[in-house]
C-alpha positions as CSV (number, residue, x, y, z in Angstrom):
1,M,63.6,104.8,15.8
2,A,60.6,106.1,13.9
3,Q,60.1,108.1,10.7
4,P,62.4,111.0,9.9
5,G,60.9,114.5,10.6
6,R,58.8,113.2,13.5
7,D,59.7,113.4,17.3
8,T,61.0,110.1,18.4
9,S,62.7,108.7,21.5
10,V,65.8,106.6,22.2
11,K,66.9,104.9,25.4
12,T,70.2,106.1,27.0
13,R,71.5,102.5,26.8
14,D,70.9,102.5,23.0
15,L,72.2,106.0,22.2
16,R,75.8,105.1,21.5
17,S,74.9,102.4,19.0
18,S,72.3,104.4,17.2
19,L,74.0,107.8,17.3
20,A,74.6,107.9,13.5
21,E,70.9,107.2,12.8
22,V,69.8,109.8,15.5
23,L,72.0,112.5,14.0
24,G,70.7,111.7,10.5
25,Q,67.2,112.2,11.7
26,V,68.1,115.5,13.4
27,E,69.7,116.7,10.2
28,R,66.5,116.1,8.4
29,G,64.6,118.2,10.9
30,G,63.6,115.6,13.5
31,R,63.8,115.9,17.2
32,V,64.9,113.0,19.4
33,I,64.0,112.6,23.1
34,V,66.6,110.7,25.2
35,E,64.9,108.6,27.9
36,K,66.3,107.0,31.0
37,Y,64.0,104.4,32.6
38,N,61.1,105.8,30.5
39,D,61.7,109.4,31.8
40,P,62.9,112.1,29.4
41,V,66.2,113.5,30.4
42,A,67.5,115.3,27.2
43,A,66.7,116.1,23.7
44,I,68.7,116.2,20.5
45,I,67.4,118.9,18.2
46,P,68.2,120.7,14.9
47,M,70.5,123.8,15.2
48,S,67.5,126.0,14.0
49,D,65.6,124.8,17.1
50,Y,68.6,125.5,19.3
51,L,69.1,129.0,18.0
52,T,65.4,129.7,18.5
53,L,65.6,128.6,22.1
54,R,68.6,130.7,22.8
55,R,66.8,133.8,21.3
56,L,63.8,133.1,23.5
57,C,65.9,132.8,26.5
58,A,67.6,136.1,25.7
59,T,64.2,137.8,25.3
60,R,62.9,136.5,28.5
61,A,66.0,137.6,30.3
62,D,65.2,141.2,29.4
63,P,61.4,141.6,29.7
64,S,61.7,145.4,29.9
65,D,62.7,145.5,26.2
66,K,59.3,145.9,24.6
67,E,60.4,148.0,21.6
68,P,60.1,146.0,18.3
69,R,63.6,145.7,16.6
70,M,63.9,146.4,13.0
71,A,66.4,144.3,11.0
72,H,69.7,145.7,9.7
73,R,69.2,145.4,5.9
74,I,72.5,144.7,4.2
75,V,73.1,144.3,0.4
76,T,76.3,142.9,-0.9
77,S,77.2,144.4,-4.3
78,N,80.0,145.1,-6.7
79,I,79.1,145.8,-10.3
80,S,82.0,143.6,-11.4
81,G,81.4,139.8,-11.4
82,G,83.6,137.4,-9.5
83,E,84.4,139.5,-6.5
84,G,82.9,137.0,-4.0
85,K,79.5,138.7,-3.3
86,T,77.7,135.3,-2.9
87,S,80.3,133.6,-0.6
88,I,80.6,136.7,1.6
89,T,76.7,137.1,1.9
90,R,76.4,133.4,2.8
91,E,79.3,133.3,5.3
92,L,78.3,136.5,7.0
93,A,74.6,135.3,7.3
94,L,75.6,132.0,8.9
95,T,78.2,133.5,11.1
96,L,75.6,136.0,12.4
97,A,73.1,133.1,12.9
98,D,75.8,131.2,14.9
99,Q,76.1,134.2,17.1
100,G,72.4,133.9,18.0
101,Y,70.9,136.5,15.6
102,R,67.7,136.1,13.6
103,V,68.9,136.1,10.0
104,A,67.3,136.1,6.6
105,I,68.9,135.9,3.1
106,I,67.3,137.2,0.0
107,D,68.9,135.8,-3.2
108,T,68.2,138.3,-6.0
109,D,70.6,136.9,-8.6
110,P,68.8,134.9,-11.2
111,Q,71.8,132.7,-11.6
112,G,71.0,131.4,-8.1
113,S,74.5,130.7,-7.0
114,L,73.7,131.3,-3.3
115,T,70.6,129.1,-3.5
116,K,72.6,126.4,-5.2
117,N,75.4,126.6,-2.6
118,L,72.9,125.9,0.1
119,G,71.8,122.7,-1.7
120,L,68.3,124.0,-2.6
121,H,68.7,123.1,-6.3
122,D,70.1,119.7,-5.6
123,P,68.0,116.6,-6.7
124,V,66.2,114.7,-4.0
125,E,65.2,111.1,-4.7
126,G,61.5,110.8,-5.2
127,V,60.9,114.6,-5.5
128,A,60.2,116.2,-8.8
129,R,62.5,119.1,-9.8
130,A,59.6,121.5,-9.8
131,D,58.7,120.6,-6.3
132,L,62.1,121.3,-4.8
133,P,62.0,124.4,-2.6
134,G,64.7,126.1,-4.6
135,Y,62.6,125.8,-7.8
136,R,59.3,127.0,-6.4
137,R,58.3,130.5,-7.6
138,E,56.5,131.3,-4.3
139,H,59.8,131.1,-2.4
140,T,61.4,133.8,-4.6
141,I,60.9,137.6,-4.6
142,L,59.0,137.4,-8.0
143,S,55.6,137.9,-6.5
144,V,56.6,141.2,-5.0
145,F,56.7,142.8,-8.5
146,D,53.1,141.5,-9.3
147,E,51.5,143.9,-6.9
148,D,50.7,147.6,-7.3
149,T,50.0,148.1,-3.7
150,E,51.1,146.4,-0.5
151,P,53.7,144.0,-2.1
152,R,54.5,141.0,0.1
153,L,57.1,138.2,0.0
154,G,56.0,134.6,0.0
155,P,57.1,132.1,2.5
156,P,61.0,131.6,2.9
157,V,62.8,128.3,3.0
158,P,64.4,127.6,6.4
159,V,68.0,126.3,5.9
160,L,70.7,125.8,8.5
161,G,69.0,128.2,11.0
162,V,68.3,131.0,8.5
163,D,65.4,131.9,6.4
164,V,66.1,132.0,2.6
165,W,64.2,133.6,-0.2
166,V,65.6,131.6,-3.0
167,S,66.5,132.3,-6.7
168,N,65.8,130.4,-9.8
169,D,65.1,131.2,-13.4
170,A,61.8,132.9,-12.5
171,L,63.8,135.9,-11.5
172,Y,64.8,136.6,-15.2
173,E,61.3,138.0,-15.5
174,V,61.9,140.8,-12.9
175,D,63.9,143.2,-15.1
176,Q,61.1,143.2,-17.6
177,R,58.4,143.8,-15.0
178,I,60.2,146.7,-13.5
179,G,61.2,148.1,-16.8
180,A,57.5,148.1,-17.9
181,D,56.5,149.9,-14.7
182,L,59.1,151.8,-12.9
183,T,56.7,152.5,-10.0
184,K,57.5,149.0,-8.9
185,M,61.2,149.8,-8.3
186,G,60.4,150.2,-4.6
187,N,58.3,147.1,-4.2
188,L,61.0,144.9,-2.8
189,R,61.8,147.5,-0.1
190,E,58.1,147.7,0.9
191,A,58.0,143.9,1.1
192,V,61.1,143.9,3.3
193,D,59.7,146.6,5.5
194,H,56.9,144.1,6.3
195,I,59.3,141.3,7.4
196,A,61.9,143.5,9.0
197,P,60.6,143.2,12.6
198,Q,61.0,139.4,12.4
199,Y,64.8,139.5,12.0
200,D,68.0,141.1,13.3
201,F,69.7,141.0,9.9
202,I,68.5,140.7,6.4
203,L,71.3,140.0,3.8
204,I,70.7,140.5,0.2
205,D,72.8,138.9,-2.5
206,T,72.9,140.6,-5.9
207,K,73.7,140.0,-9.6
208,P,76.6,141.7,-11.4
209,G,76.0,144.5,-13.9
210,I,73.4,147.3,-13.5
211,T,69.9,146.3,-14.2
212,P,66.4,147.2,-12.7
213,L,66.6,144.2,-10.5
214,L,70.0,145.3,-9.0
215,N,68.5,148.8,-8.4
216,A,65.5,147.3,-6.7
217,A,67.7,145.0,-4.5
218,V,70.0,147.9,-3.4
219,A,67.0,150.2,-2.7
220,A,65.6,147.5,-0.3
221,A,68.7,147.9,1.9
222,D,70.1,150.5,4.3
223,H,73.7,149.3,4.2
224,L,75.9,148.4,1.2
225,I,79.1,146.3,1.6
226,V,81.5,146.0,-1.3
227,P,83.8,143.0,-1.7
228,I,86.9,143.6,-3.8
229,S,89.3,140.8,-4.9
230,G,91.3,142.4,-7.6
231,D,91.9,145.4,-9.8
232,K,88.6,144.6,-11.7
233,G,86.7,145.3,-8.4
234,F,87.9,148.9,-8.4
235,E,86.8,149.6,-12.0
236,N,83.2,150.4,-11.2
237,L,83.3,152.1,-7.8
238,D,82.0,155.3,-9.5
239,K,79.0,153.3,-10.7
240,I,78.5,152.0,-7.1
241,V,78.3,155.7,-6.0
242,K,75.7,156.4,-8.7
243,L,73.8,153.2,-7.7
244,V,73.5,154.5,-4.1
245,K,72.3,157.9,-5.2
246,G,69.7,156.3,-7.4
247,A,68.4,154.2,-4.6
248,R,68.1,157.0,-2.1
249,P,64.6,158.2,-3.0
250,Y,63.5,154.7,-1.6
251,A,66.3,154.3,1.0
252,P,67.3,157.8,2.3
253,G,69.8,156.4,4.8
254,L,71.5,154.0,2.3
255,G,75.3,154.3,2.2
256,V,78.5,152.3,1.5
257,R,79.4,150.9,4.9
258,M,82.5,148.7,4.3
259,F,84.9,147.6,1.7
260,I,86.0,143.9,2.1
261,P,89.3,142.7,0.8
262,N,88.5,139.2,-0.5
263,R,90.6,136.3,-1.7
264,V,93.7,138.1,-0.6
265,R,97.2,136.6,-1.2
266,S,99.0,138.8,1.1
267,S,102.5,137.6,0.1
268,T,102.2,138.9,-3.4
269,N,103.0,142.4,-4.5
270,V,99.8,142.7,-6.5
271,Y,97.7,142.2,-3.4
272,K,99.9,144.5,-1.3
273,D,99.2,147.2,-3.9
274,L,95.5,146.3,-3.9
275,L,95.3,146.8,-0.1
276,E,97.0,150.1,-0.4
277,M,94.6,151.2,-3.1
278,M,91.7,150.3,-0.8
279,K,93.0,152.5,1.9
280,Q,92.6,155.5,-0.4
281,Y,88.8,154.8,-0.3
282,Q,88.6,155.0,3.4
283,S,87.0,158.5,3.1
284,V,84.0,156.7,1.5
285,A,83.8,153.7,3.9
286,P,86.2,151.7,6.2
287,V,88.1,148.7,5.0
288,S,87.4,145.6,6.9
289,S,89.8,142.8,7.9
290,Q,90.9,140.8,4.9
291,I,89.6,137.3,3.9
292,R,92.5,135.2,2.5
293,D,92.3,133.1,-0.6
294,S,91.7,129.5,0.2
295,V,90.7,126.3,-1.5
296,L,88.6,125.6,1.6
297,M,85.9,127.9,0.3
298,M,85.4,125.8,-2.8
299,D,85.4,122.7,-0.7
300,A,82.7,124.1,1.5
301,Q,80.6,125.1,-1.6
302,R,80.9,121.5,-2.9
303,A,79.8,120.1,0.4
304,R,76.8,122.5,0.3
305,R,77.8,123.9,3.7
306,P,78.9,127.4,4.8
307,L,82.7,127.4,5.4
308,V,82.3,128.6,9.0
309,R,80.5,125.3,9.8
310,H,82.4,123.1,7.3
311,K,85.8,124.1,8.6
312,P,85.1,126.2,11.7
313,G,88.7,126.0,13.0
314,S,90.3,127.1,9.8
315,D,92.2,130.4,9.3
316,I,89.7,131.6,6.7
317,A,86.8,130.9,9.0
318,Q,88.4,133.2,11.5
319,D,88.9,135.8,8.8
320,I,85.1,135.6,8.2
321,R,84.4,136.0,11.9
322,N,86.7,139.0,12.0
323,V,84.8,140.7,9.1
324,T,81.6,140.0,10.9
325,R,82.9,141.6,14.0
326,D,84.0,144.6,11.9
327,L,80.6,144.9,10.3
328,L,78.8,144.8,13.8
329,N,81.2,147.5,15.0
330,E,80.4,149.7,12.0
331,L,76.7,149.2,12.6
332,G,77.0,149.9,16.2
333,V,75.7,146.5,17.2
334,Q,76.7,144.9,20.5
335,P,77.7,141.2,20.1
336,Q,75.1,138.7,21.3
337,A,75.7,137.1,24.6
338,T,73.9,134.0,23.3
339,G,76.2,133.1,20.5
340,V,77.0,129.5,19.5
341,T,80.7,128.5,19.7
342,P,81.8,127.1,16.4
């Protein structure tokens, strides 16, 4: 075997004994050619490569489809903290990627919980903290608010088959920049306009509380989904409505698309009452399938993996796939025929 990150080869007779080493290399982005009698017969590749190949096959299968497709731009928000915005954004994004869609995530919360959960702030031996992708300013949305005309996003960080614009302490500067020049409120939307043809879905994670950065993040989307995990999640729904109205000069089609019951303990009276309360808001947006409360979500976060890949056969992973299905139905999107079976 050769250095990680480079294409290497392994003989079929040696594959069983070296499988752990091969898989380790692939996890680090390498590709391994399997040879039999010096002839290549197969390849072991990262999931990101596999998903790209599936998308290319789907595109070639329908050459008549020449129209550029613009991404569905989805922002996850609830003014209250602790409702599960980050976990839902992450799990929906990776579930969509597993179904063969081109997916990007934009982390706009300066706390960087989503970025951390993907392992992008974790130390790497021999790499300075400032050189880790999760800490590099050019991989955040910060530069978007430096420009007066034609704002553009820097390069994303590819992780687990999705592209991620990360968050770190640099984003604490954004509120001040927008506050000093309100004409920059729509800069993120303009920048997302530029990348939208490259993706099927762009999911935006947000911070709690109402600030200029939250307003800019919501204005960059066309669809708002609202996770609710308790009474606190209902307290600021009137502010969500105002948030949407304030963003419509930049995003005329923006609307609340779905309420998501999250961390549900269906056997308790409190959560039965909560679900009944949510039904009262169905005139605003439909209520999705529920996501149960489970310690597996925390286990997945500690493992720096999305739950749908960490425990794909679990009940809560199926809950997430159900919510993804509900969201696709609400957006009028037909399921991909090229999905990856968990």
